[in-house]
Structure formats: structure tokens, C-alpha cells
Biopython code that builds the backbone (N, CA, C, O; Angstrom):
import numpy as np
from Bio.PDB.StructureBuilder import StructureBuilder

atoms = [
    (1, "MET", "N", (188.401, 30.464, 75.877)),
    (1, "MET", "CA", (187.540, 29.886, 74.862)),
    (1, "MET", "C", (186.664, 31.000, 74.296)),
    (1, "MET", "O", (186.117, 31.807, 75.047)),
    (2, "ASN", "N", (186.532, 31.043, 72.970)),
    (2, "ASN", "CA", (185.744, 32.121, 72.364)),
    (2, "ASN", "C", (184.244, 31.854, 72.516)),
    (2, "ASN", "O", (183.822, 30.738, 72.822)),
    (3, "SER", "N", (183.462, 32.896, 72.297)),
    (3, "SER", "CA", (182.018, 32.805, 72.558)),
    (3, "SER", "C", (181.307, 31.830, 71.625)),
    (3, "SER", "O", (180.336, 31.190, 72.032)),
    (4, "THR", "N", (181.764, 31.705, 70.399)),
    (4, "THR", "CA", (181.134, 30.766, 69.469)),
    (4, "THR", "C", (181.310, 29.343, 69.958)),
    (4, "THR", "O", (180.361, 28.560, 69.956)),
    (5, "LEU", "N", (182.524, 29.004, 70.379)),
    (5, "LEU", "CA", (182.773, 27.662, 70.897)),
    (5, "LEU", "C", (181.974, 27.427, 72.178)),
    (5, "LEU", "O", (181.457, 26.331, 72.394)),
    (6, "GLN", "N", (181.871, 28.444, 73.022)),
    (6, "GLN", "CA", (181.076, 28.320, 74.252)),
    (6, "GLN", "C", (179.612, 28.022, 73.911)),
    (6, "GLN", "O", (178.979, 27.189, 74.560)),
    (7, "GLN", "N", (179.080, 28.702, 72.897)),
    (7, "GLN", "CA", (177.690, 28.461, 72.493)),
    (7, "GLN", "C", (177.514, 27.037, 71.971)),
    (7, "GLN", "O", (176.515, 26.384, 72.271)),
    (8, "LEU", "N", (178.471, 26.560, 71.201)),
    (8, "LEU", "CA", (178.381, 25.198, 70.676)),
    (8, "LEU", "C", (178.430, 24.165, 71.788)),
    (8, "LEU", "O", (177.658, 23.206, 71.792)),
    (9, "ILE", "N", (179.336, 24.366, 72.727)),
    (9, "ILE", "CA", (179.440, 23.449, 73.863)),
    (9, "ILE", "C", (178.160, 23.501, 74.687)),
    (9, "ILE", "O", (177.672, 22.464, 75.136)),
    (10, "HIS", "N", (177.609, 24.697, 74.892)),
    (10, "HIS", "CA", (176.353, 24.833, 75.636)),
    (10, "HIS", "C", (175.229, 24.077, 74.925)),
    (10, "HIS", "O", (174.397, 23.449, 75.579)),
    (11, "THR", "N", (175.201, 24.133, 73.600)),
    (11, "THR", "CA", (174.184, 23.416, 72.826)),
    (11, "THR", "C", (174.311, 21.918, 73.058)),
    (11, "THR", "O", (173.306, 21.232, 73.242)),
    (12, "LEU", "N", (175.538, 21.407, 73.051)),
    (12, "LEU", "CA", (175.740, 19.975, 73.309)),
    (12, "LEU", "C", (175.305, 19.609, 74.717)),
    (12, "LEU", "O", (174.646, 18.588, 74.916)),
    (13, "LYS", "N", (175.663, 20.425, 75.691)),
    (13, "LYS", "CA", (175.278, 20.149, 77.073)),
    (13, "LYS", "C", (173.764, 20.155, 77.213)),
    (13, "LYS", "O", (173.197, 19.282, 77.870)),
    (14, "SER", "N", (173.108, 21.129, 76.601)),
    (14, "SER", "CA", (171.642, 21.208, 76.654)),
    (14, "SER", "C", (170.998, 19.982, 76.011)),
    (14, "SER", "O", (170.008, 19.456, 76.519)),
    (15, "ALA", "N", (171.565, 19.531, 74.894)),
    (15, "ALA", "CA", (171.048, 18.339, 74.211)),
    (15, "ALA", "C", (171.217, 17.110, 75.096)),
    (15, "ALA", "O", (170.323, 16.267, 75.169)),
    (16, "ARG", "N", (172.355, 17.007, 75.765)),
    (16, "ARG", "CA", (172.586, 15.882, 76.680)),
    (16, "ARG", "C", (171.551, 15.892, 77.798)),
    (16, "ARG", "O", (170.958, 14.861, 78.117)),
    (17, "GLU", "N", (171.341, 17.051, 78.383)),
    (17, "GLU", "CA", (170.380, 17.171, 79.477)),
    (17, "GLU", "C", (168.959, 16.905, 79.001)),
    (17, "GLU", "O", (168.174, 16.293, 79.725)),
    (18, "ALA", "N", (168.614, 17.354, 77.797)),
    (18, "ALA", "CA", (167.265, 17.122, 77.250)),
    (18, "ALA", "C", (166.994, 15.640, 77.047)),
    (18, "ALA", "O", (165.849, 15.193, 77.118)),
    (19, "LYS", "N", (168.047, 14.886, 76.795)),
    (19, "LYS", "CA", (167.917, 13.436, 76.613)),
    (19, "LYS", "C", (168.040, 12.694, 77.944)),
    (19, "LYS", "O", (168.038, 11.463, 77.980)),
    (20, "SER", "N", (168.146, 13.452, 79.033)),
    (20, "SER", "CA", (168.297, 12.876, 80.378)),
    (20, "SER", "C", (169.504, 11.941, 80.462)),
    (20, "SER", "O", (169.474, 10.919, 81.148)),
    (21, "LEU", "N", (170.561, 12.317, 79.750)),
    (21, "LEU", "CA", (171.805, 11.547, 79.799)),
    (21, "LEU", "C", (172.730, 12.187, 80.829)),
    (21, "LEU", "O", (172.925, 13.402, 80.825)),
    (22, "SER", "N", (173.286, 11.383, 81.691)),
    (22, "SER", "CA", (174.271, 11.895, 82.630)),
    (22, "SER", "C", (175.596, 12.098, 81.899)),
    (22, "SER", "O", (175.807, 11.569, 80.808)),
    (23, "GLN", "N", (176.474, 12.866, 82.515)),
    (23, "GLN", "CA", (177.806, 13.016, 81.935)),
    (23, "GLN", "C", (178.487, 11.654, 81.839)),
    (23, "GLN", "O", (179.166, 11.359, 80.855)),
    (24, "ARG", "N", (178.303, 10.839, 82.854)),
    (24, "ARG", "CA", (178.933, 9.514, 82.863)),
    (24, "ARG", "C", (178.431, 8.657, 81.702)),
    (24, "ARG", "O", (179.220, 7.985, 81.039)),
    (25, "ALA", "N", (177.120, 8.681, 81.455)),
    (25, "ALA", "CA", (176.553, 7.868, 80.369)),
    (25, "ALA", "C", (177.102, 8.312, 79.012)),
    (25, "ALA", "O", (177.480, 7.473, 78.193)),
    (26, "LEU", "N", (177.149, 9.626, 78.768)),
    (26, "LEU", "CA", (177.686, 10.111, 77.502)),
    (26, "LEU", "C", (179.181, 9.839, 77.404)),
    (26, "LEU", "O", (179.677, 9.439, 76.350)),
    (27, "ALA", "N", (179.887, 10.051, 78.487)),
    (27, "ALA", "CA", (181.330, 9.785, 78.493)),
    (27, "ALA", "C", (181.611, 8.318, 78.170)),
    (27, "ALA", "O", (182.546, 8.012, 77.431)),
    (28, "ASP", "N", (180.802, 7.412, 78.723)),
    (28, "ASP", "CA", (180.973, 5.984, 78.435)),
    (28, "ASP", "C", (180.767, 5.711, 76.952)),
    (28, "ASP", "O", (181.515, 4.933, 76.359)),
    (29, "LYS", "N", (179.763, 6.341, 76.342)),
    (29, "LYS", "CA", (179.523, 6.164, 74.906)),
    (29, "LYS", "C", (180.693, 6.676, 74.081)),
    (29, "LYS", "O", (181.027, 6.119, 73.036)),
    (30, "LEU", "N", (181.315, 7.758, 74.575)),
    (30, "LEU", "CA", (182.428, 8.379, 73.853)),
    (30, "LEU", "C", (183.765, 7.726, 74.158)),
    (30, "LEU", "O", (184.750, 7.946, 73.452)),
    (31, "GLY", "N", (183.796, 6.922, 75.214)),
    (31, "GLY", "CA", (185.051, 6.287, 75.608)),
    (31, "GLY", "C", (186.040, 7.240, 76.260)),
    (31, "GLY", "O", (187.254, 7.088, 76.125)),
    (32, "ILE", "N", (185.498, 8.229, 76.972)),
    (32, "ILE", "CA", (186.361, 9.184, 77.678)),
    (32, "ILE", "C", (185.952, 9.221, 79.146)),
    (32, "ILE", "O", (184.829, 8.842, 79.477)),
    (33, "PRO", "N", (186.838, 9.669, 80.032)),
    (33, "PRO", "CA", (186.453, 9.785, 81.438)),
    (33, "PRO", "C", (185.385, 10.857, 81.638)),
    (33, "PRO", "O", (185.372, 11.869, 80.937)),
    (34, "GLN", "N", (184.497, 10.630, 82.589)),
    (34, "GLN", "CA", (183.450, 11.596, 82.904)),
    (34, "GLN", "C", (184.061, 12.931, 83.289)),
    (34, "GLN", "O", (183.512, 13.981, 82.956)),
    (35, "SER", "N", (185.186, 12.905, 83.984)),
    (35, "SER", "CA", (185.829, 14.152, 84.413)),
    (35, "SER", "C", (186.267, 14.995, 83.213)),
    (35, "SER", "O", (186.229, 16.224, 83.266)),
    (36, "HIS", "N", (186.681, 14.329, 82.133)),
    (36, "HIS", "CA", (187.091, 15.063, 80.936)),
    (36, "HIS", "C", (185.876, 15.718, 80.270)),
    (36, "HIS", "O", (185.946, 16.863, 79.823)),
    (37, "LEU", "N", (184.760, 14.978, 80.209)),
    (37, "LEU", "CA", (183.538, 15.554, 79.645)),
    (37, "LEU", "C", (183.088, 16.743, 80.481)),
    (37, "LEU", "O", (182.633, 17.748, 79.935)),
    (38, "SER", "N", (183.208, 16.639, 81.781)),
    (38, "SER", "CA", (182.849, 17.749, 82.669)),
    (38, "SER", "C", (183.694, 18.979, 82.358)),
    (38, "SER", "O", (183.178, 20.096, 82.322)),
    (39, "LYS", "N", (184.976, 18.780, 82.136)),
    (39, "LYS", "CA", (185.866, 19.897, 81.810)),
    (39, "LYS", "C", (185.521, 20.494, 80.448)),
    (39, "LYS", "O", (185.590, 21.710, 80.266)),
    (40, "ILE", "N", (185.154, 19.646, 79.496)),
    (40, "ILE", "CA", (184.747, 20.146, 78.170)),
    (40, "ILE", "C", (183.523, 21.028, 78.317)),
    (40, "ILE", "O", (183.489, 22.144, 77.797)),
    (41, "GLU", "N", (182.499, 20.523, 79.035)),
    (41, "GLU", "CA", (181.266, 21.288, 79.200)),
    (41, "GLU", "C", (181.480, 22.570, 79.991)),
    (41, "GLU", "O", (180.753, 23.546, 79.802)),
    (42, "ALA", "N", (182.464, 22.574, 80.868)),
    (42, "ALA", "CA", (182.755, 23.775, 81.663)),
    (42, "ALA", "C", (183.665, 24.748, 80.920)),
    (42, "ALA", "O", (183.934, 25.843, 81.413)),
    (43, "GLY", "N", (184.143, 24.354, 79.731)),
    (43, "GLY", "CA", (185.020, 25.227, 78.960)),
    (43, "GLY", "C", (186.432, 25.276, 79.497)),
    (43, "GLY", "O", (187.171, 26.218, 79.208)),
    (44, "GLN", "N", (186.821, 24.283, 80.271)),
    (44, "GLN", "CA", (188.159, 24.267, 80.868)),
    (44, "GLN", "C", (189.208, 23.641, 79.960)),
    (44, "GLN", "O", (190.407, 23.825, 80.168)),
    (45, "VAL", "N", (188.756, 22.905, 78.957)),
    (45, "VAL", "CA", (189.688, 22.315, 77.991)),
    (45, "VAL", "C", (189.150, 22.547, 76.589)),
    (45, "VAL", "O", (187.940, 22.646, 76.386)),
    (46, "ASN", "N", (190.045, 22.632, 75.637)),
    (46, "ASN", "CA", (189.629, 22.733, 74.241)),
    (46, "ASN", "C", (189.373, 21.329, 73.716)),
    (46, "ASN", "O", (190.168, 20.415, 73.935)),
    (47, "VAL", "N", (188.280, 21.174, 73.036)),
    (47, "VAL", "CA", (187.914, 19.870, 72.492)),
    (47, "VAL", "C", (188.369, 19.802, 71.037)),
    (47, "VAL", "O", (188.248, 20.776, 70.294)),
    (48, "LYS", "N", (188.889, 18.650, 70.640)),
    (48, "LYS", "CA", (189.275, 18.443, 69.246)),
    (48, "LYS", "C", (188.012, 18.372, 68.395)),
    (48, "LYS", "O", (186.956, 17.941, 68.857)),
    (49, "LEU", "N", (188.139, 18.795, 67.163)),
    (49, "LEU", "CA", (186.992, 18.796, 66.251)),
    (49, "LEU", "C", (186.391, 17.404, 66.110)),
    (49, "LEU", "O", (185.169, 17.257, 66.133)),
    (50, "ALA", "N", (187.226, 16.385, 65.964)),
    (50, "ALA", "CA", (186.718, 15.019, 65.818)),
    (50, "ALA", "C", (185.921, 14.595, 67.049)),
    (50, "ALA", "O", (184.894, 13.926, 66.925)),
    (51, "SER", "N", (186.384, 14.976, 68.218)),
    (51, "SER", "CA", (185.661, 14.645, 69.452)),
    (51, "SER", "C", (184.348, 15.402, 69.531)),
    (51, "SER", "O", (183.335, 14.860, 69.974)),
    (52, "PHE", "N", (184.366, 16.655, 69.102)),
    (52, "PHE", "CA", (183.159, 17.468, 69.109)),
    (52, "PHE", "C", (182.103, 16.846, 68.192)),
    (52, "PHE", "O", (180.940, 16.724, 68.574)),
    (53, "VAL", "N", (182.507, 16.460, 67.002)),
    (53, "VAL", "CA", (181.582, 15.841, 66.042)),
    (53, "VAL", "C", (181.031, 14.536, 66.613)),
    (53, "VAL", "O", (179.836, 14.265, 66.490)),
    (54, "GLU", "N", (181.877, 13.737, 67.229)),
    (54, "GLU", "CA", (181.430, 12.480, 67.823)),
    (54, "GLU", "C", (180.435, 12.728, 68.952)),
    (54, "GLU", "O", (179.439, 12.015, 69.077)),
    (55, "MET", "N", (180.707, 13.739, 69.772)),
    (55, "MET", "CA", (179.765, 14.086, 70.842)),
    (55, "MET", "C", (178.419, 14.479, 70.245)),
    (55, "MET", "O", (177.376, 14.017, 70.707)),
    (56, "ALA", "N", (178.438, 15.323, 69.229)),
    (56, "ALA", "CA", (177.207, 15.781, 68.591)),
    (56, "ALA", "C", (176.419, 14.610, 68.019)),
    (56, "ALA", "O", (175.208, 14.520, 68.218)),
    (57, "ARG", "N", (177.083, 13.734, 67.328)),
    (57, "ARG", "CA", (176.388, 12.601, 66.705)),
    (57, "ARG", "C", (175.806, 11.664, 67.746)),
    (57, "ARG", "O", (174.742, 11.086, 67.524)),
    (58, "ASN", "N", (176.480, 11.500, 68.878)),
    (58, "ASN", "CA", (175.933, 10.683, 69.964)),
    (58, "ASN", "C", (174.697, 11.316, 70.575)),
    (58, "ASN", "O", (173.909, 10.634, 71.232)),
    (59, "LEU", "N", (174.521, 12.606, 70.367)),
    (59, "LEU", "CA", (173.352, 13.322, 70.865)),
    (59, "LEU", "C", (172.330, 13.562, 69.751)),
    (59, "LEU", "O", (171.416, 14.373, 69.899)),
    (60, "GLU", "N", (172.499, 12.842, 68.630)),
    (60, "GLU", "CA", (171.617, 12.946, 67.473)),
    (60, "GLU", "C", (171.603, 14.348, 66.863)),
    (60, "GLU", "O", (170.568, 14.836, 66.410)),
    (61, "LEU", "N", (172.774, 14.979, 66.863)),
    (61, "LEU", "CA", (172.969, 16.280, 66.228)),
    (61, "LEU", "C", (174.002, 16.119, 65.124)),
    (61, "LEU", "O", (174.807, 15.188, 65.153)),
    (62, "GLU", "N", (173.981, 17.009, 64.165)),
    (62, "GLU", "CA", (174.946, 16.966, 63.069)),
    (62, "GLU", "C", (175.631, 18.321, 62.955)),
    (62, "GLU", "O", (174.978, 19.364, 62.980)),
    (63, "VAL", "N", (176.935, 18.291, 62.832)),
    (63, "VAL", "CA", (177.724, 19.513, 62.667)),
    (63, "VAL", "C", (177.814, 19.823, 61.174)),
    (63, "VAL", "O", (178.214, 18.972, 60.379)),
    (64, "MET", "N", (177.440, 21.047, 60.801)),
    (64, "MET", "CA", (177.458, 21.428, 59.390)),
    (64, "MET", "C", (177.995, 22.836, 59.238)),
    (64, "MET", "O", (177.847, 23.671, 60.130)),
    (65, "LEU", "N", (178.617, 23.090, 58.106)),
    (65, "LEU", "CA", (179.005, 24.447, 57.738)),
    (65, "LEU", "C", (177.982, 24.934, 56.728)),
    (65, "LEU", "O", (177.744, 24.294, 55.705)),
    (66, "ILE", "N", (177.388, 26.065, 57.027)),
    (66, "ILE", "CA", (176.333, 26.624, 56.184)),
    (66, "ILE", "C", (176.828, 27.970, 55.662)),
    (66, "ILE", "O", (177.363, 28.771, 56.428)),
    (67, "PRO", "N", (176.654, 28.226, 54.364)),
    (67, "PRO", "CA", (177.036, 29.554, 53.874)),
    (67, "PRO", "C", (176.332, 30.646, 54.691)),
    (67, "PRO", "O", (175.139, 30.553, 54.981)),
    (68, "ARG", "N", (177.083, 31.660, 55.044)),
    (68, "ARG", "CA", (176.563, 32.719, 55.922)),
    (68, "ARG", "C", (175.244, 33.290, 55.413)),
    (68, "ARG", "O", (174.341, 33.562, 56.204)),
    (69, "GLN", "N", (175.124, 33.474, 54.086)),
    (69, "GLN", "CA", (173.908, 34.066, 53.549)),
    (69, "GLN", "C", (172.704, 33.131, 53.682)),
    (69, "GLN", "O", (171.573, 33.572, 53.475)),
    (70, "GLU", "N", (172.909, 31.868, 54.017)),
    (70, "GLU", "CA", (171.809, 30.907, 54.170)),
    (70, "GLU", "C", (171.438, 30.659, 55.625)),
    (70, "GLU", "O", (170.504, 29.905, 55.895)),
    (71, "VAL", "N", (172.139, 31.270, 56.563)),
    (71, "VAL", "CA", (171.896, 31.009, 57.986)),
    (71, "VAL", "C", (170.465, 31.352, 58.384)),
    (71, "VAL", "O", (169.815, 30.563, 59.070)),
    (72, "LEU", "N", (169.962, 32.508, 57.969)),
    (72, "LEU", "CA", (168.591, 32.890, 58.324)),
    (72, "LEU", "C", (167.574, 31.900, 57.762)),
    (72, "LEU", "O", (166.584, 31.580, 58.419)),
    (73, "LEU", "N", (167.820, 31.421, 56.555)),
    (73, "LEU", "CA", (166.934, 30.433, 55.955)),
    (73, "LEU", "C", (166.904, 29.148, 56.782)),
    (73, "LEU", "O", (165.834, 28.609, 57.063)),
    (74, "VAL", "N", (168.071, 28.668, 57.166)),
    (74, "VAL", "CA", (168.148, 27.446, 57.971)),
    (74, "VAL", "C", (167.481, 27.649, 59.330)),
    (74, "VAL", "O", (166.741, 26.780, 59.791)),
    (75, "LYS", "N", (167.734, 28.784, 59.970)),
    (75, "LYS", "CA", (167.089, 29.058, 61.246)),
    (75, "LYS", "C", (165.571, 29.103, 61.085)),
    (75, "LYS", "O", (164.843, 28.614, 61.949)),
    (76, "GLY", "N", (165.094, 29.683, 59.997)),
    (76, "GLY", "CA", (163.664, 29.726, 59.726)),
    (76, "GLY", "C", (163.067, 28.341, 59.564)),
    (76, "GLY", "O", (161.978, 28.065, 60.066)),
    (77, "LEU", "N", (163.782, 27.470, 58.862)),
    (77, "LEU", "CA", (163.309, 26.091, 58.699)),
    (77, "LEU", "C", (163.223, 25.371, 60.046)),
    (77, "LEU", "O", (162.258, 24.657, 60.320)),
    (78, "ILE", "N", (164.234, 25.566, 60.871)),
    (78, "ILE", "CA", (164.241, 24.926, 62.193)),
    (78, "ILE", "C", (163.091, 25.457, 63.038)),
    (78, "ILE", "O", (162.381, 24.684, 63.681)),
    (79, "ASN", "N", (162.906, 26.772, 63.037)),
    (79, "ASN", "CA", (161.812, 27.367, 63.826)),
    (79, "ASN", "C", (160.460, 26.884, 63.323)),
    (79, "ASN", "O", (159.570, 26.621, 64.132)),
    (80, "SER", "N", (160.279, 26.761, 62.010)),
    (80, "SER", "CA", (159.020, 26.266, 61.448)),
    (80, "SER", "C", (158.752, 24.842, 61.907)),
    (80, "SER", "O", (157.627, 24.503, 62.273)),
    (81, "LYS", "N", (159.773, 24.019, 61.887)),
    (81, "LYS", "CA", (159.626, 22.628, 62.322)),
    (81, "LYS", "C", (159.231, 22.581, 63.788)),
    (81, "LYS", "O", (158.354, 21.804, 64.166)),
    (82, "GLU", "N", (159.865, 23.401, 64.622)),
    (82, "GLU", "CA", (159.545, 23.425, 66.049)),
    (82, "GLU", "C", (158.117, 23.881, 66.275)),
    (82, "GLU", "O", (157.429, 23.339, 67.141)),
    (83, "LYS", "N", (157.653, 24.874, 65.511)),
    (83, "LYS", "CA", (156.270, 25.347, 65.651)),
    (83, "LYS", "C", (155.278, 24.248, 65.270)),
    (83, "LYS", "O", (154.254, 24.074, 65.929)),
    (84, "ILE", "N", (155.582, 23.521, 64.222)),
    (84, "ILE", "CA", (154.702, 22.427, 63.798)),
    (84, "ILE", "C", (154.657, 21.349, 64.880)),
    (84, "ILE", "O", (153.585, 20.839, 65.205)),
    (85, "GLN", "N", (155.817, 21.002, 65.436)),
    (85, "GLN", "CA", (155.857, 19.990, 66.489)),
    (85, "GLN", "C", (155.060, 20.444, 67.702)),
    (85, "GLN", "O", (154.329, 19.653, 68.297)),
    (86, "HIS", "N", (155.197, 21.713, 68.072)),
    (86, "HIS", "CA", (154.472, 22.224, 69.245)),
    (86, "HIS", "C", (152.976, 22.302, 68.970)),
    (86, "HIS", "O", (152.180, 22.126, 69.892)),
    (87, "SER", "N", (152.575, 22.558, 67.742)),
    (87, "SER", "CA", (151.138, 22.650, 67.443)),
    (87, "SER", "C", (150.457, 21.298, 67.617)),
    (87, "SER", "O", (149.263, 21.243, 67.909)),
    (88, "HIS", "N", (151.196, 20.215, 67.443)),
    (88, "HIS", "CA", (150.629, 18.879, 67.645)),
    (88, "HIS", "C", (150.513, 18.558, 69.131)),
    (88, "HIS", "O", (149.784, 17.642, 69.511)),
    (89, "GLU", "N", (151.220, 19.297, 69.968)),
    (89, "GLU", "CA", (151.193, 19.053, 71.398)),
    (89, "GLU", "C", (150.069, 19.804, 72.093)),
    (89, "GLU", "O", (149.803, 19.559, 73.270)),
    (90, "ILE", "N", (149.408, 20.708, 71.395)),
    (90, "ILE", "CA", (148.348, 21.509, 72.002)),
    (90, "ILE", "C", (147.158, 20.615, 72.326)),
    (90, "ILE", "O", (146.688, 19.853, 71.481)),
    (91, "LYS", "N", (146.686, 20.719, 73.544)),
    (91, "LYS", "CA", (145.553, 19.915, 73.978)),
    (91, "LYS", "C", (144.282, 20.730, 73.814)),
    (91, "LYS", "O", (144.300, 21.954, 73.947)),
    (92, "PRO", "N", (143.182, 20.055, 73.526)),
    (92, "PRO", "CA", (141.928, 20.790, 73.374)),
    (92, "PRO", "C", (141.491, 21.420, 74.698)),
    (92, "PRO", "O", (141.885, 20.974, 75.776)),
    (93, "ALA", "N", (140.678, 22.455, 74.593)),
    (93, "ALA", "CA", (140.216, 23.162, 75.785)),
    (93, "ALA", "C", (139.249, 22.300, 76.588)),
    (93, "ALA", "O", (139.084, 22.506, 77.791)),
    (94, "TYR", "N", (138.614, 21.344, 75.935)),
    (94, "TYR", "CA", (137.688, 20.446, 76.631)),
    (94, "TYR", "C", (137.705, 19.100, 75.938)),
    (94, "TYR", "O", (138.189, 18.979, 74.813)),
    (95, "THR", "N", (137.177, 18.085, 76.610)),
    (95, "THR", "CA", (137.046, 16.768, 76.000)),
    (95, "THR", "C", (135.625, 16.278, 76.225)),
    (95, "THR", "O", (134.960, 16.678, 77.180)),
    (96, "LEU", "N", (135.179, 15.423, 75.349)),
    (96, "LEU", "CA", (133.871, 14.808, 75.501)),
    (96, "LEU", "C", (134.059, 13.513, 76.270)),
    (96, "LEU", "O", (134.837, 12.645, 75.874)),
    (97, "ASP", "N", (133.347, 13.397, 77.359)),
    (97, "ASP", "CA", (133.447, 12.176, 78.158)),
    (97, "ASP", "C", (132.637, 11.070, 77.492)),
    (97, "ASP", "O", (131.602, 11.320, 76.874)),
    (98, "ASP", "N", (133.126, 9.858, 77.631)),
    (98, "ASP", "CA", (132.385, 8.716, 77.112)),
    (98, "ASP", "C", (131.094, 8.502, 77.902)),
    (98, "ASP", "O", (130.072, 8.097, 77.349)),
    (99, "GLN", "N", (131.160, 8.773, 79.172)),
    (99, "GLN", "CA", (129.999, 8.562, 80.046)),
    (99, "GLN", "C", (129.459, 9.911, 80.488)),
    (99, "GLN", "O", (130.039, 10.574, 81.349)),
    (100, "GLU", "N", (128.370, 10.301, 79.906)),
    (100, "GLU", "CA", (127.744, 11.553, 80.306)),
    (100, "GLU", "C", (126.619, 11.220, 81.271)),
    (100, "GLU", "O", (125.900, 10.238, 81.085)),
    (101, "THR", "N", (126.474, 12.023, 82.283)),
    (101, "THR", "CA", (125.386, 11.786, 83.236)),
    (101, "THR", "C", (124.175, 12.570, 82.810)),
    (101, "THR", "O", (124.268, 13.760, 82.507)),
    (102, "ASN", "N", (123.053, 11.915, 82.787)),
    (102, "ASN", "CA", (121.783, 12.562, 82.444)),
    (102, "ASN", "C", (121.024, 12.829, 83.725)),
    (102, "ASN", "O", (120.790, 11.914, 84.514)),
    (103, "GLU", "N", (120.649, 14.039, 83.932)),
    (103, "GLU", "CA", (119.917, 14.389, 85.132)),
    (103, "GLU", "C", (118.455, 14.619, 84.826)),
    (103, "GLU", "O", (117.825, 15.464, 85.463)),
    (104, "ASP", "N", (117.886, 13.888, 83.862)),
    (104, "ASP", "CA", (116.472, 14.042, 83.496)),
    (104, "ASP", "C", (115.594, 13.379, 84.512)),
    (104, "ASP", "O", (114.370, 13.401, 84.378)),
]
sb = StructureBuilder()
sb.init_structure("model")
sb.init_model(0)
sb.init_chain("A")
sb.init_seg("    ")
for serial, (resi, resn, name, xyz) in enumerate(atoms, 1):
    if name == "N":
        sb.init_residue(resn, " ", resi, " ")
    sb.init_atom(name, np.array(xyz, "f"), 0.0, 1.0, " ", f" {name:<3s}", serial, name[0])
structure = sb.get_structure()
């Protein structure tokens, strides 16, 4: 299996794990045996394009062909979105308690 296909399969596996989906759960959604999904993720079998697209869509991903000269632009957009999402997750250094104790 070539390195590009390995990277794509790794991306699908990572997405499955990020969603806390077991191989069995995803395989059931796809209508394939869990053992076959395991072999796909391990790079032991070549996956058909239609199956790959179906796997991606079940993981809320979309397979697209992007003109090579636009790849950096697309990566930049994705990175910007991730930075914005992470900035909303930042917690303040302190919080104001509703009940303050007065030691007067």
C-alpha cells in the first residue's frame, strides 16, 4: 500500500477513534464484518473507492479532489478553523465566585 493511501486510512481510523466508535460499530454501519474493517485499517487489504467514501461519510468526513495549487489554501482554512475552535475552549485564569467571604 502506498504512503498516500496509508495516510488516508490513518485519518479515517483517527476519526473513528475520536468519535469513540469501535470497529464493530462502524463496521455495522457499513454493513461489513469487523474483521474486514480491521484489515482495512491495518493496510492488509485494498479498499474500493466507493467503500472508502462511505467510510469517510459515516465519520462525517468528505472526500474531495483539490487542485494542487490550492492545497495550502485549504490547509490554511482548516488550521484557522481549528484555532478559532480552540480559542473558545480556553478557560479564564480565574473566576469570580458568587459567594465571597468577607473577613471584616
